[in-house]
C-alpha positions, 0 to 999 in steps of 0.5 A, spaced: 491 517 560 497 515 564 504 520 564 507 516 560 501 516 554 501 523 555 508 523 554 508 519 547 503 523 544 507 530 545 513 526 543 508 524 537 506 530 535 513 533 536 515 529 529 508 532 525 511 538 526 517 536 524 515 532 518 510 538 515 515 544 517 520 540 513 515 538 507 509 542 508 504 540 502 509 536 498 508 531 504 503 527 500 508 526 495 513 522 500 512 515 501 516 516 508 512 521 510 506 517 509 508 512 513 510 517 519 502 519 519 500 512 519 503 510 524 501 516 529 493 514 527 495 508 529 499 509 535 497 516 537 490 518 534 487 512 536 488 513 544 483 519 543 479 515 539 478 511 544 477 515 549 471 517 546 468 509 544 470 506 550 468 499 552 468 497 544 475 494 544 475 487 545 483 488 545 485 492 550 481 489 556 487 482 554 492 488 557 493 487 564 496 490 568 494 496 563 501 500 565 503 496 559 499 500 554 502 507 556 510 503 556 508 501 549 506 508 547 511 512 549 517 507 547 513 507 539 512 515 540 520 514 541 521 510 535 516 514 531 521 521 532 527 517 531 524 514 524 522 522 522 529 525 525 533 519 520 528 520 514 528 527 514 536 527 515 537 522 509 532 526 504 537 531 505 535 538 501 529 540 496 531 535 490 532 540 484 526 540 480 527 536 474 527 539 467 521 541 465 523 538 458 525 530 461 518 531 465 514 531 460 519 526 456 518 521 461 511 522 462 510 521 455 514 515 456 510 512 463 503 514 458 504 510 453 508 504 457 501 504 461 497 505 456 489 505 458 486 501 453 492 495 456 491 496 463 483 496 463 484 489 458 489 487 464 484 489 470 477 486 467 479 479 467 482 480 474 476 483 477 472 477 474 475 473 479 475 478 485 467 479 484 467 472 483 469 470 490 474 466 489 479 470 492 480 472 499 481 479 499 482 485 494 488 487 497 495 485 495 496 478 498 499 471 497 493 466 495 491 460 499 493 454 500 490 450 493 488 456 489 488 456 481 493 461 477 488 466 475 487 467 483 494 468 484 495 474 479 488 476 482 491 477 489 498 480 487 494 485 481 487 487 481 488 493 484 494 495 481 492 494 474 485 498 476 490 504 479 494 504 473 488 503 468 485 509 472 492 513 471 493 512 464 485 514 462 486 521 467 493 523 463 491 522 456 484 526 457 485 530 462 485 533 469 477 534 467 476 526 468 480 524 475 473 526 479 469 522 475 474 516 474 475 516 481 468 515 483 468 510 478 473 506 481 471 507 488 464 504 486 468 497 482 472 496 489 466 497 493 463 491 490 469 487 493 466 490 500 472 491 503 473 499 506 480 500 506 480 498 499 477 504 496 482 508 500 488 504 498 486 505 490 484 512 491 491 513 496 495 510 490 491 513 483 493 520 488 500 519 489 501 517 482 497 522 479 501 528 483 508 525 481 506 527 474 503 535 477 496 532 476 492 534 484 486 535 486 483 542 487 480 542 494 473 542 492 474 536 488 477 533 494 472 535 499 467 531 494 470 525 493 471 525 501 464 525 500 463 519 496 468 515 499 465 517 506 458 514 503 461 507 500 465 506 506 458 507 510 454 503 506 459 497 506 459 498 515 451 499 514 451 493 510 456 489 516 451 491 521 444 489 518 447 483 514 453 480 517 461 480 514 460 478 506 463 471 505 469 473 501 466 467 496 460 469 495 458 471 488 457 478 484 449 479 485 449 477 492 455 482 492 451 487 489 445 484 494 449 486 500 451 494 497 443 494 496 442 492 503 447 497 506 445 503 502 438 501 505 440 501 512 444 508 512 442 512 518 440 506 522 441 505 529 443 499 528 447 502 522 451 507 527 452 502 533 457 499 527 460 505 526 462 506 534 463 499 534 468 499 528 471 506 531 473 503 537 478 498 535 478 498 528 485 502 529 488 500 536 495 499 534 498 499 541 494 493 544 499 487 540 506 491 542 503 491 550 502 485 550 508 483 546 512 487 551 509 484 557 511 477 555 518 479 554 517 482 561 515 475 564 522 472 561 520 469 554 526 470 548 525 474 544 524 472 536 529 475 533 529 474 525 526 468 523 519 472 523 523 475 518 526 469 515 518 467 514 516 473 510 522 472 505 520 465 504 513 466 503 515 471 497 517 464 493 513 462 489 508 455 490 511 452 484 518 453 487 516 450 494 508 447 493 508 446 500 508 453 502 501 454 502 499 448 507 504 449 512 503 452 519 500 459 520 504 462 523 509 461 518 506 464 513 503 469 518 507 474 522 503 475 528 500 468 528 508 466 530 509 472 535 503 469 539 505 462 538 512 463 540 510 469 546 505 465 549 499 469 547 493 464 548 489 469 550 488 470 541 487 463 540 479 462 539 479 455 537 485 449 535 488 453 529 484 459 530 486 465 533 483 472 533 484 477 529 489 485 531 493 489 529 500 488 529 503 494 526 509 495 521 513 498 528 509 494 533 511 488 531 518 489 532 517 489 539 516 482 538 523 481 534 528 485 539 525 488 545 523 495 546 530 497 544 530 493 538 524 499 536 529 504 537 534 501 533 529 499 527 525 506 526 532 509 526 534 505 520 527 504 516 527 512 518 533 512 514 532 507 508 524 511 507 529 517 506 533 515 501 528 511 498 523 517 497 530 521 494 531 517 489 524 516 487 523 523 486 529 525 481 525 521 476 517 519 473 519 513 469 516 507 469 520 503 473 521 508 479 512 509 478 511 502 479 517 501 485 513 507 488 507 505 488 509 498 491 512 502 496 507 506 498 502 500 498 506 497 503 507 504 507 499 504 506 498 497 509 501 500 516 496 496 521 499 490 517 507 486 518 512 486 514 510 480 510 507 485 505 513 487 503 515 481 501 508 479 498 507 486 493 515 487 491 514 478 488 509 482 484 512 489 483 519 485 480 516 481 475 513 487 473 519 491 472 522 484 468 516 485 463 519 493 463 526 491 462 523 486 456 518 492 453 524 497 453 529 492 451 525 490 445 523 497 444 531 500 443 532 493 438 527 495 433 529 502 434 536 501 432 533 496 427 530 501 423 535 506 423 539 501 421 535 499 415 534 507 413 541 507 413 543 502 408 537 505 404 539 511 404 547 508 402 543 505 397 540 511 393 547 514 393 550 511 387 542 512 383 542 520 385 550 520 383 549 517 376 542 521 375 546 527 376 551 525 372 547 524 366 543 531 368 551 533 367 552 530 360 545 533 358 547 540 359 
């Protein structure tokens, strides 16, 4: 490590100290805090991991000279620190706790809306489509060209429907169901053979439950962490012996893949695959360093064009039928950057690019250069702070949906900003459903009250006649 990198790591450590000193254990319910922790993982902890598992990262040799890595780490570390300061300032003092009566009322409203039976009914067909090999990923993503409506819905809503079904079951039947539901949920998503999905689904569920006062005890957390590690090792071992599972694989092949992985746990090939994955899986600095080097060679920054492409990506296909068949650079930010910043080392064949992690803060380097990272990070920190402050004031269905959408985007920190537009396209549609259901419920309640009032008015004359008759008889 050079001096710039060491200084950068110290700055990232300072950001974590500020964050945990201010929020303490409550950081898990603050999405901006999750964003900061993941940024430090990909830009700071990663360098320590690379030191332990050197020689396995295929991206780092592409950066020449190596000083650009240390320089990028320093810039991104200052950005993380500025993000943290702006976030904590925007978050302000700890908000006044929601009165218990309001919390119980909002919780009851969320439990009714996200009824576990309805969520399970919604999740089953989406999972069937996912296991049938028709989707490219269980993570929220835009469907590929030629995809059917069912595939589009599975891409958009499978993970969210599964998490909300788990949330509904635990809130309906009690805390004792939390660990069993977490395990079942993890087993279901492990069939997709993507390790990140296991962790994303667990994080989303634990966040939603923490918002309503249900948290894992330390012993429960340790037990589930062990289960999650075993499942990720099963998938890693399967990849070592069988290769990556094709996204078009059917459910029977997926089961065989996991069984093969279970039999390979502990084998030399499996541990070698673990070392390979640790050697590159969290490298969030190589791409930014290459962008920094390209800008130093005199290439022009990308400006806001990638962000405009992200917005257009969220436009439904029926409004823009040619979207999915357009150039991949207009649909994937990192490919656009590779094309326009001359990063030809990533092109392994015409139209095919080597995968790499751009990261949400790191990719901004290509937009406006290193100084742009600092300004954008400060603004983003402020926006996340205000968002968390608003979201934490209530556990209503609307705020819970928005919080889960934003948390998912933060968890996908290794990607870029198209995650936000694609994710919130689906969230906005669900919010429309919430509004319609709420409006119908309100109208029905008002109609019921009016009917009851009219019945009472009609009953008054009859009651008066009975009282008059009784008076005459007496």
